[in-house]
N, C-alpha and C positions, 0 to 999 in steps of 0.2 A: 504493500500500500504506500509506504514511504517512497520507495523507488519510483512508483508511478507519479507521485506528486512532484518529485524532483525532475522527472522526465518532462512533465507538463510545463514546469517553470523554464527549463532549458529550451523547449520548443517555443515558448512565448518570447524569450529573448531573441532566438534566431529569427522569428517572424518579424519582430520589431526592427532588427538590423536589416532584414530584407526590405522592409518598407522604406527605411532611410536610403538604402542603395537605389531603389527604384525612384525615389524622390530626387536624389542627386542626378541620376541619369536623365530624368525628364527635364530637370532644370538646365542641365548642360546642353540638352538637345534643343532648348528654347521652344518647346511646344507651346508654351505660354510666355508672354513677355516677362522678362526678369523684373520689371517694375512691379508686377503683381504676384509673381511666383518666384521668390528667391530660393536659392539652393540651401540645403542644410548647413553647408560650411558658412555661407553668409549669415544665416540665421543664428548659428551658435557664436559666430564672431560678434554679431550685434548684441547677443546676450552677455558675452564677456565684456563688451564695451559699456553696457548698461551697469554692470556690476562695478566696474572701475569708476564710473562717474557717480556712483551712489544712487542710481535711478532704479534699482531693483529691490533691495531689501525693505526700504521704507514704504513704497507703494504696496508691496506684497503683505507687509505687516498690517497696513491699513485695511486692505481687503479682507485678510484673515480675521482681523478683529471684528469688523462689521458682521462677517459671516458667522463667527462664533457667538457673539452676543445675540444676534437674531435667532440663530438655531437653538441656543439654550432657552431663550424665552419661549419660542414656539414649542419646544419639547416639554417644558414644564406646564405651560397652559394646556397643551394638547393632552397630556396624561391626566391632568386634573379634570378637564372637561369630559374626556372619554370615560373616565371612571364614574363621574357623576351621572352622565347620561345613561351608561350601561346599568348602573346599580340602583338608580332612582327613577321611578315612573313619573312623578311630578316634574322633576328637573328635565327629563326627556320631553315631556309635553310642552314645557315652556320654551326650551332652547332649540329643539329640533327644527321648527319652521324658520327661525332666524338663521341658524347655521346652514340650512339648505339654501337659503337665499344668498348668503355670503360666499358659500363654497365655490360656485361656478365663476365668480368674479376673477378676472385675471389680476394678478398682483400688480402688474405694471399699470393697470387702470387706476389704482389708488395713489399712484405717485403724485399726480397734480394736486388732489385735495390734501395729501400728506404734506406737500410743500407749503400749501396755503396755511395749514394749521401749525406746522413745526418749523417751517423755513428750510433753507439749504443746510441742514445740520446732520450730524451723525445720528441723532435721535430719529430723524425722519427716515434715514436709511435702515436703521435697525427695526423700526416699526413696519416698514414695507416688507423687509426680509422675514420678520416674524409672522406677518399675515400670510405670506405665500407658503412658508414652510410649516405652518400649523397643521394643515389638513391631513397629510399622511400620518403624522403622529396621532392626531385625534381619531382618525379612522382605525389605525392599528390598535390604539388603546381601547376604543369602543368594542371592537371585535374580540380583543383579548379578554377584557373583563366580562363581556357578554357570554363567552364560551367557557367560563369557569365551570368545571364539572359539578353537577348538582350534589354529588356525594360530599364535596368539600363544604357546601352550604349546610348540609345536614350535620356534618361533623362539628362545624363551628357552632351551630345551634345547640347541639348536645353538650358542648363544652362551655356554653353560655359566653361565647366570645363576642365582644362588642363589634359594631360595624367598622369602626376605624381600625381596630386591631385585626379584624378579618381581612380588610383590604390590604393592609401593610404586610401582614405575615403570610397570608394565604393567596389572596386574589392577585396581588402584584407579581409574585414569583411565577404564578401560572400564566399571567398575561404577558410576561416579559418577551417571549419569542415574537409575538405579534407587534409589541411596542418597538422592539429593535428593528423589525422589518420596516416600520414606518419611519423610525428615526434615521435610518440610512438613506431612505429616499429624501427625507427632509433635509439632510445635510447637503445633498447635491443641489436641491432647489435653492437652499440658502446661498451657496456659492454663485449660482446663476443670477440670483436677484441682487447679490452684492455688486456684481459687474454691471447689471442693468441700471441700478440706482446711481452708480458712479458715472455712467455714461450720460444719463438723462439729467442728473442734478449737479454735474460738474464737481463731484466729490473726488478728492485725491485717492488714487489707488490704481491697481492694474487695469481696471476697466477704462478709466479716464485716459491712461497712457496709451492703451490700444486704440481708443478713439482718436487721439491726437496723432498717433502714427499713421492711421488710415487717412486722415484728412491732409496730411503733409506728404503722403506717398512714401513713407518710410516702411516699406513692406517687411524688411528683415526684423525691425523692432516689433512690428505688428505680430509676426509669426512667433517671435521670441516671447512676447507677452502671453500668447495663447499656450505655448509650451509650459510656461511657468504656472499658468492656471491649471493645466492638466496635471502637473506634478503636485501642486497644492491639493487638488481634489483627490489624487491617488493616495497621498500620505495621510490625509485626514480620514479617508475611508478605511485604510489599513489599520489606523489607530482604533477606529470604532469597531472593526472586526475583531481585533485583539481583545478589546474590552468585552465584546459580546461573548467570545469564547471563554473568557475568564468568569464572567457572571453567570453564564449558562452551562458551566461545565457539568452541573448535575444532570442536564438533559442527555449528555453523552453517556454518563455513567448509567442512567436509567435505561437507555437503549441497549 
């Protein structure tokens, strides 16, 4: 099993190298104008130049900070609302119509009113990110808490366990697999919205840098920014997967 996992990782690395080679060959053949399609060598050279000028780490930190705060806020609110809606009939009756109205709204559509109320600030960006990243966590938490086995409810009633204690000690561990599925989707949405808010609201960060590079036809810097975003998304997702394996190791033991 371990040898197979190592083989898959090696195959993934080989495929990535093959993509870079094909990219370099296509750029050298000038199938597309170099103004719009730079080669990997030009792209990584631009990435190195950005690092030397100090135009890499500070924008990346700004984007990561907005993504993190918006994602954490969305995760906390989503878990609380999901648990409340799943475990309480009156709460579900009151909140479900409003949430069903808000859920289809594109997060980018609330950027203009958010700017009106909060201005061109980081609070506005975090609010928009949290709004868009909320729904996967809320739906995951709702389904997780809703699908708690009835035997666990009966056991808690027999032990005279309070509702809060039952949710924290019994229902939450049972719902964690569904919650983590929503949290991982939410993290990707948070990164996307961090870039969108930076582009639309002129917030400092990787998204704003990419937009400025596109407007001034600095395509190597544009592609370099996209690569940095991909690496940022990959690292945060890997960190979340490690946390998931650690927190849900009981599921592997049960299987």
